[in-house]
C-alpha positions in Angstrom: 39.7 81.2 8.7 36.0 81.7 8.2 36.2 85.3 9.4 38.9 86.1 6.8 36.8 84.3 4.2 33.7 86.3 5.0 35.6 89.6 5.2 37.3 88.8 1.8 33.8 88.0 0.4 32.4 91.3 1.6 35.3 93.1 0.0 34.9 91.2 -3.3 31.1 91.9 -3.3 31.6 95.7 -2.8 34.2 95.8 -5.6 31.8 93.8 -7.9 28.9 96.1 -7.1 31.0 99.3 -7.7 32.9 98.2 -10.8 30.1 97.7 -13.4 29.9 100.3 -16.2 28.3 103.5 -15.1 26.0 103.6 -18.2 24.5 100.2 -17.2 23.9 100.9 -13.5 20.7 101.4 -11.6 21.0 102.3 -7.9 18.3 102.0 -5.2 18.8 103.3 -1.6 15.9 103.4 0.8 17.2 104.0 4.4 14.9 104.0 7.4 15.2 105.0 11.0 13.0 103.6 13.8 12.4 104.5 17.4 10.5 101.9 19.4 9.3 101.3 22.9 8.8 97.7 23.9 8.0 95.5 27.0 9.3 92.0 27.4 8.3 89.9 30.4 11.4 87.7 30.3 14.3 89.6 28.8 16.9 87.2 30.2 15.1 84.2 28.5 15.3 82.5 31.9 13.9 79.1 32.4 11.5 78.5 35.3 10.0 75.7 37.3 6.3 74.8 36.6 4.1 77.6 38.1 7.0 79.8 39.1 6.9 83.5 38.1 9.4 85.5 36.1 8.3 89.0 36.9 11.9 89.9 38.0 13.0 89.4 34.4 10.5 91.8 32.8 11.6 95.2 31.6 10.8 98.1 29.3 13.2 98.5 26.3 13.9 101.6 24.2 15.2 100.5 20.8 16.7 102.6 18.0 17.0 100.9 14.6 18.8 102.0 11.4 18.4 100.1 8.1 20.8 101.0 5.3 19.9 98.8 2.2 21.8 99.5 -1.0 20.9 97.8 -4.3 22.3 98.0 -7.8 21.3 96.3 -11.0 22.8 96.1 -14.4 22.0 94.1 -17.6 23.6 90.9 -16.4 23.4 91.0 -12.7 22.5 92.5 -9.3 24.3 93.6 -6.2 22.9 94.2 -2.8 24.3 95.3 0.5 22.6 96.0 3.8 23.8 97.2 7.2 21.3 97.2 10.1 22.7 98.5 13.4 20.5 99.0 16.4 20.8 100.0 20.0 18.7 98.7 22.9 18.4 100.5 26.3 16.8 98.7 29.2 15.0 100.7 31.8 15.8 98.5 34.9 18.3 95.8 33.8 20.9 98.2 32.4 23.5 95.4 32.2 21.7 94.1 29.2 22.1 97.3 27.1 23.4 96.2 23.7 24.5 97.3 20.3 23.3 94.9 17.6 24.9 94.5 14.1 23.5 92.8 11.1 25.4 92.9 7.7 24.6 91.1 4.5 25.8 91.3 0.9 25.2 89.5 -2.3 26.1 89.4 -6.0 24.2 87.5 -8.7 25.4 87.5 -12.3 24.5 85.8 -15.5 27.6 86.0 -17.8 25.7 84.1 -20.5 22.1 82.7 -21.0 23.2 79.3 -19.7 25.2 80.2 -16.6 24.4 82.0 -13.3 26.7 82.7 -10.4 25.9 84.1 -7.0 27.8 84.9 -3.8 26.2 85.6 -0.4 27.8 86.6 2.9 26.3 87.7 6.2 27.4 88.7 9.7 25.2 88.9 12.9 26.0 90.0 16.4 22.9 89.9 18.6 21.4 88.8 21.9 17.8 88.3 20.7 16.2 84.9 20.3 12.9 83.3 19.5 12.2 84.0 15.8 8.8 83.1 14.4 9.9 83.6 10.8 9.8 80.7 8.3 13.5 80.5 7.8 14.9 77.6 9.9 18.7 78.0 9.7 21.2 80.3 11.4 21.2 82.1 14.7 19.0 85.0 13.3 16.2 82.5 12.7 16.9 80.2 15.7 13.5 79.3 17.1 14.9 77.8 20.3 15.6 79.7 23.6 18.7 79.2 25.7 19.2 81.9 28.3 20.3 85.4 27.4 23.4 84.9 25.2 25.7 87.1 23.2 25.6 85.5 19.7 28.0 86.1 16.9 27.7 84.3 13.5 29.1 84.6 10.0 28.4 82.7 6.9 29.3 82.7 3.2 28.1 80.7 0.2 29.0 80.5 -3.5 26.6 78.9 -6.0 27.1 78.1 -9.7 24.3 77.0 -11.9 24.7 75.8 -15.5 22.1 74.8 -18.1 23.0 72.1 -20.7 20.5 72.7 -23.4 16.9 73.1 -22.6 16.5 70.0 -20.5 19.2 69.7 -17.9 20.5 72.0 -15.1 23.5 71.4 -12.9 23.8 73.3 -9.6 26.9 73.4 -7.3 27.6 75.3 -4.1 30.1 75.6 -1.3 29.5 77.2 2.0 31.1 78.0 5.4 29.6 79.2 8.7 30.8 79.8 12.2 28.8 80.6 15.4 30.1 81.7 18.9 28.1 82.2 22.1 28.9 83.9 25.4 26.7 84.0 28.4 29.2 85.9 30.6 27.5 88.7 32.7 24.2 88.3 30.8 22.4 85.5 32.6 22.4 85.0 36.4 23.3 81.4 37.3 24.0 80.4 33.7 26.9 78.2 32.8 28.9 78.1 29.5 28.4 74.4 29.4 24.8 75.0 28.0 26.2 76.6 24.9 28.8 75.6 22.4 30.8 77.3 19.6 30.7 75.6 16.2 32.1 75.7 12.7 30.7 74.1 9.5 32.0 73.6 6.0 29.6 72.3 3.3 29.3 71.5 -0.4 26.4 70.3 -2.5 25.8 69.3 -6.1 22.6 68.5 -7.9 21.2 67.8 -11.4 17.7 68.5 -12.5 15.6 67.7 -15.6 13.6 70.6 -16.8 10.1 69.7 -17.8 8.2 72.5 -19.4 8.6 76.2 -18.5 7.9 75.9 -14.8 8.8 72.4 -13.6 12.0 70.6 -12.8 12.8 67.2 -11.2 16.2 66.4 -9.8 18.6 64.7 -7.4 20.9 66.5 -5.0 23.8 65.4 -2.7 25.2 67.4 0.2 28.3 67.0 2.4 29.0 69.0 5.6 32.0 68.8 7.9 31.4 70.2 11.4 33.6 71.1 14.3 32.1 71.6 17.8 34.0 73.3 20.5 33.3 70.7 23.3 31.5 67.8 21.7 33.8 66.8 18.9 33.8 66.7 15.1 31.8 64.9 12.5 30.4 64.7 9.0 26.9 64.8 7.7 25.9 63.6 4.2 22.5 63.8 2.6 20.8 62.6 -0.6 17.4 63.9 -1.8 14.9 63.9 -4.7 13.8 67.4 -5.6 10.8 69.0 -7.3 10.5 72.6 -8.3 7.2 73.8 -9.7 5.8 77.2 -10.6 2.1 78.0 -11.1 2.2 81.0 -13.3 3.5 84.2 -11.7 1.6 84.0 -8.5 2.5 80.6 -6.9 5.5 78.3 -6.5 6.2 74.9 -4.8 9.6 73.4 -3.8 9.9 69.9 -2.3 12.9 67.8 -1.1 12.6 64.2 0.1 15.6 62.1 1.1 17.8 60.9 3.9 20.8 62.0 5.9 23.7 60.1 7.6 25.8 61.7 10.3 29.0 60.3 11.7 30.1 61.8 15.0 33.5 61.4 16.5 32.5 62.6 19.9 34.6 64.4 22.5 35.3 64.9 26.2 32.2 64.6 28.3 32.5 67.9 30.1 29.2 67.6 31.8 30.8 64.9 34.1 29.3 61.6 35.1 29.4 58.2 33.5 31.7 57.9 30.5 28.9 56.0 28.7 27.1 59.3 28.3 29.5 60.4 25.5 27.8 61.0 22.1 26.9 58.1 19.8 29.1 57.6 16.7 26.3 57.3 14.0 23.0 58.9 13.3 20.7 58.8 10.3 17.1 59.7 9.4 14.6 61.4 7.1 15.6 64.7 5.5 12.7 66.6 3.8 11.5 70.1 3.1 8.4 71.7 1.5 7.8 75.3 0.8 4.8 76.9 -0.9 4.0 80.5 -1.7 1.1 82.2 -3.4 0.3 85.9 -4.0 -3.4 86.8 -4.1 -4.8 90.3 -4.9 -3.8 92.0 -1.6 -2.5 89.0 0.5 0.6 86.8 0.3 0.5 83.3 1.8 3.6 81.2 2.6 4.0 77.7 4.2 7.2 75.9 5.0 8.1 72.5 6.5 11.6 71.2 7.1 13.4 68.2 8.7 17.2 68.1 8.7 20.3 67.2 10.5 21.3 70.4 12.2 24.5 71.6 13.8 22.6 72.0 17.1 21.9 75.8 17.1 23.4 77.2 20.3 23.2 74.0 22.4 25.7 71.3 23.1 26.1 68.7 20.4 24.1 68.2 17.2 20.4 67.6 16.7 17.7 66.8 14.2 15.3 69.7 13.8 11.8 69.7 12.5 9.9 72.9 11.8 6.5 74.0 10.4 5.7 77.6 9.6 2.9 79.6 8.2 2.8 83.3 7.2 0.1 85.6 5.9 1.1 89.1 5.0 -0.2 92.1 3.0 0.7 92.3 -0.6 1.0 95.4 -2.8 -0.8 97.6 -0.2 0.2 101.2 0.6 -1.6 102.3 3.7 -1.2 99.2 5.9 1.6 96.6 5.8 1.0 93.7 8.1 2.2 90.2 8.8 1.0 87.3 10.9 3.4 84.3 11.3 3.5 81.2 13.4 6.0 78.4 13.8 6.4 75.1 15.5 9.9 73.7 16.0 11.1 70.4 17.5 14.7 69.8 18.4 15.7 66.1 19.0 19.3 66.0 20.5 21.6 63.5 18.9 23.2 62.8 22.3 21.0 61.3 25.1 22.5 63.5 27.7 21.0 66.7 26.1 17.5 68.0 26.2 14.8 67.6 23.5 13.0 70.9 23.0 9.6 71.9 21.5 8.9 75.6 20.7 5.8 77.3 19.5 5.9 81.0 18.4 3.4 83.5 17.1 4.3 87.0 15.8 2.1 89.9 14.6 3.4 93.1 13.1 1.8 96.0 11.3 3.0 99.3 9.8 0.5 102.2 9.3 1.9 104.5 6.6 0.9 108.2 6.8 2.7 110.7 4.7 5.5 109.2 2.6 8.3 109.4 5.1 6.5 108.4 8.3 4.9 105.1 9.6 3.6 103.8 12.9 4.9 100.4 13.7 3.3 97.9 16.1 4.3 94.3 17.1 3.4 91.5 19.4 5.4 88.2 19.8 4.9 85.2 22.0 7.2 82.2 22.2 6.7 79.2 24.5 9.3 76.4 24.9 9.2 73.2 26.8 12.2 70.8 27.3 12.4 67.1 28.0 15.5 66.5 30.1 18.1 64.1 28.7 19.7 61.2 30.5 21.9 62.7 33.2 21.2 66.2 31.9 21.7 69.1 34.2 19.4 71.6 32.5 16.1 69.9 33.2 13.3 72.6 33.8 15.6 75.5 32.9 14.6 74.9 29.2 10.9 75.6 30.0 11.1 79.2 28.7 8.5 81.6 27.5 8.1 85.3 26.8 5.8 88.0 25.5 7.0 91.1 23.7 4.8 94.0 22.8 6.1 97.1 20.9 5.1 100.3 19.3 7.3 102.8 17.4 7.7 105.4 14.7 9.6 104.7 11.4 11.1 107.5 9.3 11.9 106.8 5.7 13.5 110.0 4.3 13.7 108.8 0.7 10.3 107.0 0.7 9.4 103.4 0.8 10.9 101.0 -1.7 7.5 100.1 -3.2 6.3 103.8 -3.4 
């Protein structure tokens, strides 16, 4: 059902983007092609015992990336579509060769000065893990490591925002997402019991009081129904106070503080053992988030913190995830474009039989632009994860995972960079 919904959404977005009056249109298309050589010392994301080596999982990777971003704007809205296919060829472990697909599309419109409507849809098929980016949701931004896994995810969200006079704003959204995971033929000794497919349907509503030109205080309520392939179904509800504050054109702050309540039906304990190890029925806790961004003369700074009831990423069951991230990047520079990011993530499993995980990641990337169509790209990423085994858990030290990845490549942008 979600796949049909997302496909229908992509079609509707394409029609919306192509059906605006020609006289009002403004197109932007900046494709890029990248050829990269990388080395990863643990391409299978394999867990190891303390002090054990993972040299057998190291390999050189040749990666070819294509980015096809299309944007269109008109007087009352914008349309965006991006398709990013890539191909990875492994020097020694050829069974890991893969084609990766990333598709996203969105439409935002303001039919009148008091109403805005947006629709976003995305699809990802990838085997890569260990993101160090600030975003904390979805498999593309999954900070946790769980053996080499073929990951497929799709999501869609519709948001409607309405202002009532100059003081009140009402925001509503509905969303759907689905994730599937397959370890077959990718990880030696792995078992499908360590991953779990999942589907989620959500809705939220919130009201905010606008105070001045750059400040709003509000209250929001969220509801999510989730269905897990092995662990059962459940519902998560959340309530939070919200603050949105802008500091001129260069800085902004968003904060959410509240609580969540999760009811979990549970399912068959497929790990075996004592029946008392089945999941608990209820779970609640603090839900909060904070994001801050500021643009300086040539540097952009972003900080993010988040604690929420999560669907569990790729692992069995659900979890409560806490993340902290910090990013410093270049801003409005032409010769060098660079970024340094770091993220800490803690996953506390709802069920005692599953592992709690702690992950720390650091990523550095830089592009050296020469003549307009050519750039030299370099990157270095390190992610280290440790796992505390759950009661009766079978994974134990297999979740102590780390990897380094170093890369260098050439980027060709035939129509120039977007900020040129």
